[in-house]
N, C-alpha and C positions, 0 to 999 in steps of 0.2 A: 581687412583687420588693424593691419600695423598701422594704418593711417588713422582710423575711425575710433578705436579704444584709447589710443595717447589723447586724442583732441577732445574725448570724455574724459582725460584722468587715470584712465585704468592702463596699469600695467600689461602688454600684451608678452607671451611666452611664444616664440614661436618656434615649430619643430625644425629639425636640420635639415637641409636639402635631402631631398631621395637617392638616398642608397642602396647598393646590397644589399647592407646590414637593414634598412626598413622594409624592403623586401622580406626577407628572411623573418623577420620578427612575424611580419604579417600572415606571412604562409605557415609558419609553425601552429599560429594562434588562433588563423580560422576554420572555418570548416572545408574541406576539400574542394569540393563543387560551387564556394563562392566566386564571385565576380572578380577580377581583377584588382578593378579601382578599391572593392570595400577588403581586400587585402593589404592593399600601399597604404590605405588611409588610415585606419587599422594601424598598422607599424607608426606611422605619422604620429598617433595619439598617443599609443606607448611611449615614445623617443619623448614628445611632449612634455608629458608626464613626469618622466623621469629627469626633466631638465626642472620642473615645480611648478608646473601647471595645475590650478586645481579647479578649472572648470571645463567642459569639452562642449561646443555647440556643433550638432550634425544637424543637414538640412533633411528631410522627410520628402515621404512619396506615395503615392498609390499607383493601381493600376497594373497592366501584366509585366512591367519591369521590377525586378527584384530591389530596387535602390529604395524602396520601402520599407525593406526588412533592413538595411545593413545599419542603422543606426541604433535599433532593438536590439540586432544580435551583438554589435561591436559593444554597447553597454553591461550585456550580462557578462561578456567576456573579460571585460575590464573588472567588473564587481568580483566577479571568480578569483582573478588575479590578488584579491586583496587591498585593489586601489581605493585611494576615500578619495572621489572627485565628483563633480556634483556636473551629470551627463544631461544635455537638454539638447531636445530634438524641436527641431521648427519645423511644422507643416505647413503647406501652403494656405495662402488665407480662402482660396478657392473653396476649401475644405471646410471652412471654417474660422469667421474672424476673432472666436472668443479665444478658442486654442492658440492661435496667432498672437494677438496680442501678448496673450499671458506668457507665453515661449520670449517674445521680443521682449517685454518687462525685465525678464529673468537676464535676457540675453546682454542688456545694456544696463541693467544696476543699476541700482541707487535712484536720487531723484534730483533731475536734470532741468533745465530750466529749457522751456520746447525752444529758444532761441540758439542755447547752445547743441541742442542734438541736432537740430536744423542744420546748423553750421558744419558740422560734424560729420555727418550724413553727407551733406551736400561734397564734402571734400574728399570723404572716402570714393563718390558715385565719381569726381570728375577725374582722379588718379586712376580708378581703375579705367576709365575711358580713353584718359591718355595712354597707358599702358601698352591697352590694345593698339590704338592709332599707333605705335611704336615699332608694337612688331607689324601691324600691317606693310608700316613705311619701311620696314627690313625687309617683307616679304617682295616690294616692289622693285626695291634699289639693290639688293645684293647679289642679283641675278648677272649683273653689269658690270660691278667693281673688277678693279685693279686689283685691289689686296681686301679681301670682305672683312679679314682680321680688325683690321682699322675700326670698322662698323661692331664690332662684337665690342672694342674696347668703348665707345663711345656712348651703347646703350649700355654698359655695366654701369659706366659713371654718371648716368641721371637716371637708373633705379636708385642707386648709393643716394644720389639727392633730394629723390621726390620722399624717401622717407623722413628725410629732417623738414621738410614744409610745414608751416602752419598755417597757411592760407591758399586761396585759388590764385591771387595773385603772383604770387612766388610758384607757382605752379605753373600759370602761362609762363613766365620768366623762363624758367629751365627747359618748356616745350619751344619757344622760341631759337634760344638758343641751341638745343640739342640737332634741332630739324635744320637749320642754319649749317650748322659741321658736317650733318650728313648728305647736305645738298654739296658741299664743296669737297665731298670724296672724288679721288679719280675714278673716269671709269675705263672703259677698251669700248672698242669699236665695234659692240656685235647685233647682228641685223636682229630682226623680228626672233624673240624667243620662244622656246617650248612653251607653253602653260599648262600647269597640273594643279586641278583644284582638288579640294582637300576635304571627303566628309566623313563621317560616323558620330560614332558617342564620343560628349563632350569631354570626360574626362580623358579617355585616351589621345583625342586629338590634339587636346589643348595643353597636356604635361609633357614638356617634353624631354623630361626625367627620366619619361616611361615609355616614349617613341622613339627614343632612340635621338630624339633633335630632328625629325626626320626632314623639317623644313629649312633646316640652315644647310641638312648633307644635301638636298635638292637644291638651294638660291646657289651654294657653292660650286655646284655641278652645271649655271648655267642657266636654270630651270627656272622661269616664274612661277610664283606658286601664288596661293589662295585659301583660305581655309575658311571654310562656311560657317563651320564653331565657334562659337563667342561667348565667353564666359558672361561678361554685360548683358547678351541677350538670352540670356538663360534663368539670369533673375528677372529679367523683364517678363520673360515666361511665366516664372514664379510668382506675378501677382496676375490676376483676371483685367482681362480688356488693356492689356500692354502689350501683346506681340508684336514685335515691329513690322515693317512693311514688306523686309527680304522674306521676314518669317510668314505672312500670310501670302508670299508669292509661291514660294516652296511648298506651300497645304498645297495650293490651288493648282499646282504644276504635278503630285502627289497624286491628286484626287483621282483622277481617272485608273493609275496603277495598285492605288491601296487606300482603300476605302476605309476602312478601320482604324482606328486610332492602337498602335500595337505596343504604347511604352518608349519610354524613353525619346530617340533621338529618329526612332523607325521612319517618319513621315519625312523630316528635317533630309534627314541622308537621301531617299528617293528624289524627293523635289530638289535640292540641290544638286544631284548629280545631273536630272533633268535642264537646269539652268545650267549648268556647265555646256554641257551639248548643247546649248543653243546659242550660247556666249561664243562659241568656237575653239573653246579649249580642245588642247589633245589628248587627253590623259584625266582620270578620276582615280584616287589613292582611297580606298576606303580603309576605314581603322576601326578598329573595335576590340570589345575584350573579349578572348575564349570563352566560350559557352555562353554569351550576350544574348539572349533571347528576341529583343527588338531589332537588334541589328543580325539576327541570323534571318528572318525576316525580309528586312529591308536588303539583306545580299541576295536575296533569290528574287528578288523584283529590280536591282539595281543592275542583274544580272545580265537579265530581258530587255530595260532601257538601254544596256552599252552595245548589245545586237540592233537595236530599232534604231539607235541614233549614231550606230557606227564609232563606238568612242570606246577606248580602251578601257578596261577599269582593272584594279591590281587591289584585289582584297588581303587585307595584312591581319591578322589577330593573334594580341598580343596576350601574352599573360607569363609567369614568373619562368616558364620556360625557355622564352624568346632572347635569342641571341642579338646581339650589334652585326656578328659578319653576316649568318645570314639572314637578318634585312636590305643591309647591304648589298648585298647580292642579288636580292632579288627587285631592289627599288634601280639597282644600275641596269638590267636586263630588261626590267620595264622603260627606262628612260632609253635602250637602244632601240628598242620596239619603237616609243614615238620618234625617234630621231629619220628612222628609216622611212616611217610613214609620212612627218612633215616631207623631207623630200624629197619623196613620190610626190607628193603633193605639189611641189615647187614646180618639179619636169614639168609635171601635165600641166599646170597653168601659163608657164613658159612657149607651153606650144600654139596655146592662141593669141 
């Protein structure tokens, strides 16, 4: 949105980064048994409104996952607080193109030429893809760097530059320069790393301010990390007939274990766990909001997958009561187990 709207000449007022205050606002206002992502995003909305935002956009949903209720409940809470804002829910066109286009029209506002709208959407999509590629590159190299903090500096600089771009050509220049700088960072001579895959609910698995930056934690410990969850893939899945090849593969792998759609990323969680096991990963970390129904179903299935494929699984339920120290302790213990198993496998392989 910070790229799409400026390209259309619309002012964007992003909420401040998620902090303890953001979470406290959401927890205070939301129903007690609401999903943690709903509480955090509600806190985001309130902080954005207090900064001057007069319009809020929220994705909708249907099915077993309670995500479909988020927007409606948040709208009622915001109205009850007396805020005068336009709250727009955007449902997937899978459930009706008319409502989707109506919400989209409200979302972009004004009368834009087709060429300008196409440029803005294309630019925003390429930025999203670049940011996710940058995150992927970070996961691929962090484990072997002498000084991982240098990588953090390069990423932060690149993201600041991206917010100022006006064209895809500028984005490509930033991409080339950033990737070149990353490739020149000093590395250490480590052997084959422990490999850990991340699966779970899209918000918890992607929002590093909520999951205590678990990717960075693992990478700094010398662990190769891969995250099966992608915001771009989530957007593609929002539309009919646009599921990626990776998601199609995950759904096929999960089908013998989970035959019904359970909402959210439940099927993806199961299928991605199987894919990691088949690819020889040493372990899988399952991230999800406490009380999340689709992930609760997936958790029981994933546990069976772990036993069948002999791959350790660490389930981490996150809500407002989760603490960074406790999470770090559990992750470190999990890594210790993976390292012992890895060393045992190396010793057994050396016998032959």
